[in-house]
C-alpha positions in Angstrom: 18.1 11.3 4.2 15.9 13.8 2.4 11.8 14.1 2.0 12.4 13.9 -2.0 14.9 11.0 -1.3 11.7 9.4 0.5 9.3 9.5 -2.0 11.7 8.6 -4.7 12.4 5.3 -2.7 8.3 4.2 -2.6 7.9 5.1 -6.6 9.1 1.5 -7.9 6.4 0.6 -5.1 3.5 2.0 -6.4 4.8 1.2 -10.3 4.6 -1.8 -9.4 1.5 -2.3 -7.9 -0.5 -4.1 -10.9 1.4 -7.4 -10.1 2.3 -9.2 -6.5 5.9 -10.6 -8.1 7.0 -7.1 -8.9 5.0 -5.7 -5.9 7.0 -8.2 -3.8 10.2 -7.7 -5.4 10.0 -3.7 -5.3 9.1 -3.9 -1.5 12.2 -6.3 -1.1 14.7 -3.7 -0.6 12.7 -1.8 2.0 13.1 -4.3 4.8 13.4 -2.2 8.0 10.9 0.4 6.8 7.7 0.3 8.6 4.2 0.5 6.6 0.9 2.2 8.7 -2.3 1.2 6.8 -6.0 1.5 8.5 -8.0 -0.9 10.6 -8.6 -3.6 10.4 -4.9 -3.9 8.1 -2.8 -2.6 11.0 0.7 -1.5 11.2 3.4 -4.1 9.4 6.8 -4.0 8.1 6.6 -3.3 4.9 8.8 -6.2 3.5 6.1 -8.3 4.6 2.9 -5.7 3.7 2.9 -8.2 0.1 1.7 -11.1 2.3 -0.3 -9.4 5.1 -2.1 -7.1 3.1 -1.7 -6.8 -1.0 -2.5 -10.4 -1.4 -5.6 -10.6 -0.1 -6.2 -7.6 -1.3 -5.2 -8.9 -4.7 -6.8 -12.1 -4.5 -10.3 -10.6 -3.9 -10.3 -7.7 -6.7 -8.1 -9.4 -9.4 -7.7 -6.9 -11.5 -7.0 -4.0 -8.8 -5.8 -0.5 -9.3 -4.0 2.0 -6.9 -4.7 5.8 -7.5 -2.6 7.7 -5.8 -4.0 11.4 -5.5 -1.4 13.0 -3.1 1.9 12.3 -1.5 3.0 13.9 2.0 6.2 13.8 3.3 7.9 14.6 6.2 9.9 14.4 9.5 7.4 13.4 13.2 8.6 15.4 16.0 10.9 12.5 17.0 13.1 12.8 13.7 11.5 9.9 11.7 10.8 10.2 8.3 7.4 9.8 7.1 5.9 9.1 3.9 1.9 9.4 3.5 0.0 8.0 0.6 -3.7 9.0 -0.1 -6.1 7.9 -2.8 -8.4 5.1 -3.6 -8.5 1.4 -5.2 -10.4 -0.3 -7.6 -11.1 -3.3 -9.1 -13.6 -5.8 -9.6 -14.8 -7.1 -6.6 -14.9 -11.1 -6.8 -14.0 -12.6 -3.8 -14.4 -12.4 0.1 -12.6 -10.1 2.0 -12.0 -9.1 5.1 -15.8 -10.8 5.9 -17.0 -8.4 3.4 -19.0 -10.7 0.6 -17.8 -10.2 -2.4 -20.7 -8.7 -4.8 -18.8 -9.4 -8.3 -19.3 -5.7 -9.4 -17.1 -2.8 -9.5 -15.8 -1.2 -6.5 -14.0 1.4 -5.2 -12.2 1.8 -1.9 -10.6 5.0 -0.3 -7.1 4.4 1.2 -4.7 6.2 3.3 -1.4 4.9 4.2 1.9 6.0 6.4 5.4 4.8 5.0 8.1 5.3 8.1 11.6 5.2 6.2 
């Protein structure tokens, strides 16, 4: 697979981010892909990332938005194809998340996600 094709695979996932149901449908075809999130979220099969990572985040920040700043695509020394995304999430921190008490105010969180396709 070419780097451009790998990037195209994740475009529907990022477009569906505002809805958990749409995000789940967009991720389903990528069951073998791996997702690497920052600590403490860890590594997950991309297909299970909705339940493990995005569902709790959406519950805590109900009006969650995702804004990507950069995408990098390429092969690692072992030949695996990776897509790296960086940006920030923003929304109202309405419910506790990861043992962090909710503030009820606007919150911004930088993210870095890496996907092995």
